[in-house]
C-alpha positions as CSV (number, residue, x, y, z in Angstrom):
1,M,16.0,-5.9,-1.9
2,F,12.3,-4.2,-1.7
3,E,10.0,-6.4,0.8
4,P,8.3,-5.4,3.9
5,V,10.1,-6.7,6.8
6,H,6.9,-9.0,7.4
7,G,8.0,-10.6,4.2
8,S,5.1,-12.0,2.3
9,A,2.6,-13.4,4.9
10,P,2.1,-16.7,3.1
11,D,-0.2,-17.6,6.0
12,I,-2.5,-15.3,5.0
13,A,-2.7,-15.5,1.6
14,G,-5.8,-16.0,-0.8
15,K,-7.4,-14.6,2.3
16,G,-7.9,-11.1,1.4
17,I,-7.0,-10.0,5.0
18,A,-3.0,-9.1,4.4
19,N,-2.4,-5.6,4.3
20,P,-0.9,-4.1,1.3
21,I,0.6,-0.9,2.6
22,G,3.6,-2.0,3.3
23,Q,4.6,-3.6,-0.1
24,I,2.9,-0.8,-1.6
25,W,5.3,1.2,0.4
26,T,8.5,-0.6,-0.7
27,A,7.7,0.7,-4.4
28,K,7.8,4.3,-2.8
29,M,11.2,3.1,-1.3
30,M,12.5,1.2,-4.8
31,L,11.7,4.8,-7.0
32,D,13.2,6.7,-4.4
33,Y,16.3,4.8,-4.7
34,F,16.5,5.2,-8.5
35,G,15.9,9.2,-8.1
36,E,12.4,9.1,-8.9
37,T,11.1,10.9,-5.9
38,E,8.2,12.8,-7.8
39,M,6.1,9.2,-8.4
40,G,7.5,8.4,-5.3
41,E,5.4,10.9,-3.4
42,T,2.6,10.1,-5.3
43,I,3.0,6.7,-4.2
44,M,2.9,8.0,-0.5
45,D,-0.1,11.0,-0.9
46,A,-1.9,7.9,-2.6
47,I,-1.4,5.2,1.0
48,E,-2.2,8.6,3.4
49,W,-4.8,9.8,1.3
50,T,-6.3,5.8,1.2
51,I,-5.8,5.6,5.3
52,E,-7.2,9.5,6.2
53,K,-10.6,7.9,4.4
54,G,-10.3,5.3,6.8
55,I,-10.0,2.1,3.6
56,K,-8.2,0.6,5.9
57,T,-7.4,-4.0,6.5
58,S,-8.3,-5.1,10.1
59,D,-5.2,-5.5,11.8
60,I,-5.1,-1.6,11.7
61,G,-8.8,-0.5,13.1
62,G,-10.4,-0.6,9.3
63,T,-12.8,-3.4,7.6
64,A,-11.5,-3.4,3.9
65,T,-10.0,-6.2,2.2
66,T,-6.6,-6.5,1.1
67,E,-8.1,-5.9,-2.9
68,E,-10.0,-2.9,-1.8
69,V,-7.2,-1.3,0.0
70,T,-4.9,-1.5,-3.2
71,E,-8.1,-0.5,-6.0
72,A,-8.1,2.5,-3.7
73,V,-4.4,3.1,-3.4
74,C,-4.2,2.8,-7.3
75,R,-7.6,4.8,-8.0
76,R,-5.8,8.0,-6.2
77,I,-2.6,7.3,-8.2
78,L,-4.7,7.4,-11.3
79,Q,-6.0,10.9,-9.9
80,T,-2.7,12.1,-9.4
């Protein structure tokens, strides 16, 4: 029920080039659905902060890996 439209992208699995933002965003949507909107906003703020800092995968003009983007979002969430 909470999966990005593009699915799991098995064709690029393990290459470190998949953009994790869509999957992370679905976690925000799930939290909103269950009424945990404050935590959902924390996730959205972390996504926006990460992109604003230029930590992006190549599909949206960056050079970061899947892991680097995910770690940046997680670090920001923990700082909040």
